[in-house]
ROSE-4610 file (N, C-alpha, C; in Angstrom, 1 decimal, always signed):
// ROSE-4610
residu = [X/X/X/X/X/X/X/X/X/X/X/X/X/X/X/X/X/X/X/X/X/X/X/X/X/X/X/X/X/X/X/X/X/X/X/X/X/X/X/X/X/X/X/X/X/X/X/X/X/X/X/X/X/X/X/X/X/X/X/X/X/X/X/X/X/X/X/X/X/X/X/X/X/X/X/X/X/X/X/X/X/X/X/X/X/X/X/X/X/X/X/X/X/X/X/X/X/X/X/X/X/X/X/X/X/X/X/X/X/X/X/X/X/X/X/X/X/X/X/X/X/X/X/X/X/X/X/X/X/X/X/X/X/X/X/X/X/X/X/X/X/X/X/X/X/X/X/X/X/X/X/X/X/X/X/X/X/X/X/X/X/X/X/X/X/X/X/X/X/X/X/X/X/X/X/X/X/X/X/X/X/X/X/X/X/X/X/X/X/X/X/X/X/X/X/X/X/X/X/X/X/X/X/X/X/X/X/X/X/X/X/X/X/X/X/X/X/X/X/X/X/X/X/X/X/X/X/X]
num = [1/1/1/2/2/2/3/3/3/4/4/4/5/5/5/6/6/6/7/7/7/8/8/8/9/9/9/10/10/10/11/11/11/12/12/12/13/13/13/14/14/14/15/15/15/16/16/16/17/17/17/18/18/18/19/19/19/20/20/20/21/21/21/22/22/22/23/23/23/24/24/24/25/25/25/26/26/26/27/27/27/28/28/28/29/29/29/30/30/30/31/31/31/32/32/32/33/33/33/34/34/34/35/35/35/36/36/36/37/37/37/38/38/38/39/39/39/40/40/40/41/41/41/42/42/42/43/43/43/44/44/44/45/45/45/46/46/46/47/47/47/48/48/48/49/49/49/50/50/50/51/51/51/52/52/52/53/53/53/54/54/54/55/55/55/56/56/56/57/57/57/58/58/58/59/59/59/60/60/60/61/61/61/62/62/62/63/63/63/64/64/64/65/65/65/66/66/66/67/67/67/68/68/68/69/69/69/70/70/70/71/71/71/72/72/72/73/73/73/74/74/74/75/75/75/76/76/76]
x = [+108.6/+109.2/+110.0/+109.9/+110.6/+112.1/+113.0/+114.4/+114.5/+115.5/+115.8/+115.8/+116.5/+116.5/+115.2/+114.3/+112.9/+112.2/+112.4/+111.7/+112.3/+113.6/+114.2/+113.8/+113.7/+113.3/+111.8/+111.0/+109.6/+109.5/+110.3/+110.3/+110.8/+111.9/+112.4/+111.5/+110.7/+109.8/+108.5/+108.3/+107.1/+107.1/+106.0/+105.8/+106.4/+107.1/+107.7/+106.8/+105.5/+104.6/+104.2/+104.1/+103.8/+105.0/+106.3/+107.4/+107.4/+107.1/+107.1/+106.0/+104.8/+103.8/+104.2/+104.9/+105.4/+106.4/+107.3/+108.3/+107.7/+106.7/+106.0/+105.3/+104.7/+104.0/+105.1/+106.2/+107.3/+107.8/+107.9/+108.4/+107.4/+106.1/+105.1/+105.1/+105.2/+105.2/+106.5/+107.6/+108.8/+108.7/+108.1/+108.0/+107.1/+106.1/+105.2/+106.0/+106.9/+107.6/+108.8/+109.5/+110.8/+111.2/+110.8/+111.0/+112.3/+113.1/+114.3/+115.6/+115.6/+116.7/+117.6/+117.3/+118.1/+117.7/+116.7/+116.3/+115.6/+115.0/+114.3/+115.3/+116.5/+117.5/+117.8/+117.9/+118.2/+117.0/+115.8/+114.6/+114.5/+114.9/+114.9/+116.0/+117.1/+118.1/+117.6/+116.9/+116.3/+115.3/+114.5/+113.5/+114.1/+115.2/+115.9/+116.5/+117.1/+117.7/+116.7/+115.5/+114.4/+114.0/+114.3/+114.0/+115.2/+116.3/+117.6/+117.7/+117.5/+117.6/+118.9/+120.0/+121.4/+121.5/+121.0/+121.1/+120.3/+119.1/+118.2/+118.8/+119.5/+120.1/+121.3/+122.1/+123.1/+122.6/+121.5/+120.9/+120.4/+119.8/+119.4/+120.6/+121.7/+122.9/+123.5/+123.6/+124.1/+123.2/+121.9/+121.0/+121.2/+121.4/+121.6/+123.0/+124.0/+125.3/+125.3/+124.4/+124.4/+123.2/+122.5/+121.3/+121.7/+122.8/+123.2/+123.6/+124.2/+124.6/+123.4/+122.4/+121.2/+120.5/+120.7/+120.0/+120.7/+122.0/+122.8/+122.4/+122.5/+122.2/+123.5/+123.4/+124.6/+124.8/+126.1/+126.3/+126.2/+125.7/+125.5/+126.7]
y = [+109.5/+108.4/+107.5/+106.2/+105.2/+105.1/+104.8/+104.6/+103.2/+102.9/+101.5/+100.5/+100.9/+100.0/+99.7/+100.7/+100.4/+99.5/+99.6/+98.7/+97.3/+97.2/+95.9/+95.2/+96.0/+95.4/+94.9/+95.7/+95.3/+94.1/+93.9/+92.7/+91.5/+91.7/+90.5/+90.1/+91.0/+90.6/+90.0/+89.9/+89.3/+87.8/+87.3/+85.8/+85.3/+84.1/+83.7/+83.6/+83.2/+83.1/+84.5/+85.5/+86.8/+87.4/+87.1/+87.5/+87.0/+85.7/+85.0/+85.7/+86.0/+86.6/+88.0/+88.7/+90.1/+90.0/+89.1/+88.9/+88.5/+87.7/+87.3/+88.5/+89.4/+90.6/+91.5/+91.7/+92.5/+91.9/+90.6/+90.0/+90.2/+90.0/+90.2/+91.7/+92.6/+94.0/+94.3/+93.7/+93.9/+93.3/+92.1/+91.5/+92.3/+93.0/+93.8/+95.0/+95.6/+96.8/+96.7/+95.5/+95.4/+94.0/+93.4/+92.0/+91.6/+92.5/+92.1/+92.7/+93.1/+93.8/+92.9/+91.7/+90.9/+91.1/+91.9/+92.2/+91.0/+90.1/+88.9/+88.0/+87.9/+87.2/+87.8/+89.1/+89.7/+89.5/+89.6/+89.4/+87.9/+87.0/+85.6/+85.4/+86.1/+86.0/+86.6/+87.7/+88.4/+87.5/+86.8/+85.9/+84.8/+84.3/+83.2/+83.7/+84.9/+85.5/+85.7/+86.1/+86.3/+85.1/+83.9/+82.6/+82.0/+82.6/+82.1/+82.7/+81.8/+82.3/+82.8/+82.3/+82.8/+84.2/+84.4/+85.8/+86.8/+86.3/+87.2/+87.5/+86.5/+86.8/+87.8/+87.6/+88.5/+89.9/+90.0/+91.3/+92.0/+91.3/+91.8/+92.3/+91.5/+91.9/+93.2/+93.3/+94.5/+95.7/+95.5/+96.6/+97.1/+96.2/+96.6/+97.3/+96.8/+97.5/+98.9/+99.2/+100.6/+101.4/+100.9/+101.6/+103.0/+103.1/+104.4/+105.4/+104.9/+105.8/+106.3/+105.5/+106.0/+107.1/+107.1/+108.1/+109.4/+109.5/+110.7/+111.5/+112.8/+113.7/+114.1/+114.4/+114.8/+116.3/+116.7/+118.1/+119.0/+120.1/+121.0/+121.6]
z = [+88.8/+88.0/+88.9/+88.7/+89.5/+89.0/+90.0/+89.6/+89.0/+88.4/+87.8/+89.0/+90.1/+91.3/+91.8/+91.8/+92.3/+91.4/+90.1/+89.1/+89.2/+89.3/+89.4/+90.7/+91.8/+93.1/+93.0/+92.3/+92.2/+91.3/+90.3/+89.5/+90.2/+91.0/+91.7/+92.8/+93.3/+94.4/+93.9/+92.6/+92.1/+92.3/+92.4/+92.4/+91.1/+91.1/+89.8/+88.6/+88.9/+87.8/+87.3/+88.1/+87.7/+86.9/+87.4/+86.7/+85.2/+85.1/+83.8/+82.9/+83.5/+82.7/+82.3/+83.2/+82.8/+81.7/+81.8/+80.7/+79.4/+79.4/+78.2/+77.6/+78.4/+77.9/+77.2/+77.9/+77.4/+76.0/+76.0/+74.8/+73.6/+73.9/+72.9/+72.4/+73.3/+72.9/+72.0/+72.4/+71.7/+70.3/+70.2/+68.9/+68.0/+68.5/+67.6/+67.1/+68.0/+67.6/+66.8/+67.0/+66.4/+66.1/+65.0/+64.8/+64.3/+63.7/+63.1/+63.7/+65.0/+65.5/+66.4/+66.6/+67.5/+69.0/+69.2/+70.6/+71.2/+70.3/+70.8/+71.6/+71.1/+71.8/+73.2/+73.2/+74.5/+75.5/+75.0/+75.8/+76.3/+75.5/+75.9/+77.0/+76.9/+77.9/+79.2/+79.1/+80.3/+80.9/+80.1/+80.7/+81.4/+80.9/+81.6/+82.9/+82.8/+84.0/+85.1/+84.8/+85.8/+86.5/+85.9/+86.5/+87.3/+87.2/+87.8/+89.2/+90.2/+91.6/+92.0/+91.4/+91.7/+91.2/+90.0/+89.4/+90.3/+90.7/+91.5/+92.8/+93.4/+94.7/+94.5/+93.5/+93.2/+92.9/+92.2/+91.9/+93.2/+94.1/+95.4/+96.2/+96.2/+96.9/+96.4/+95.1/+94.4/+94.7/+94.6/+94.9/+96.4/+97.3/+98.7/+98.8/+98.1/+98.2/+97.8/+96.8/+96.2/+96.7/+97.6/+98.1/+98.7/+99.4/+100.0/+98.9/+97.9/+96.8/+96.1/+95.9/+95.2/+96.0/+97.3/+98.1/+98.1/+97.7/+97.7/+96.4/+96.6/+95.5/+94.9/+93.6/+92.8/+93.1/+93.5/+93.8/+92.5/+92.6/+91.5/+91.0]
């Protein structure tokens, strides 16, 4: 299973048109599953964020900052 960081990195590295297509597919799937929950608004905000270069730059920076923590194992 992929970590959240790996998924976010994969999404941020997509071509902008591919990112948009992915977000449209997620939106369509969500609309089919849950039309009345307010999640549509959240998905629209996520779609906008995926197009925002400043947000993506910040996301990459935060991912890099925490990369060493993700590699550590939790003590038993």
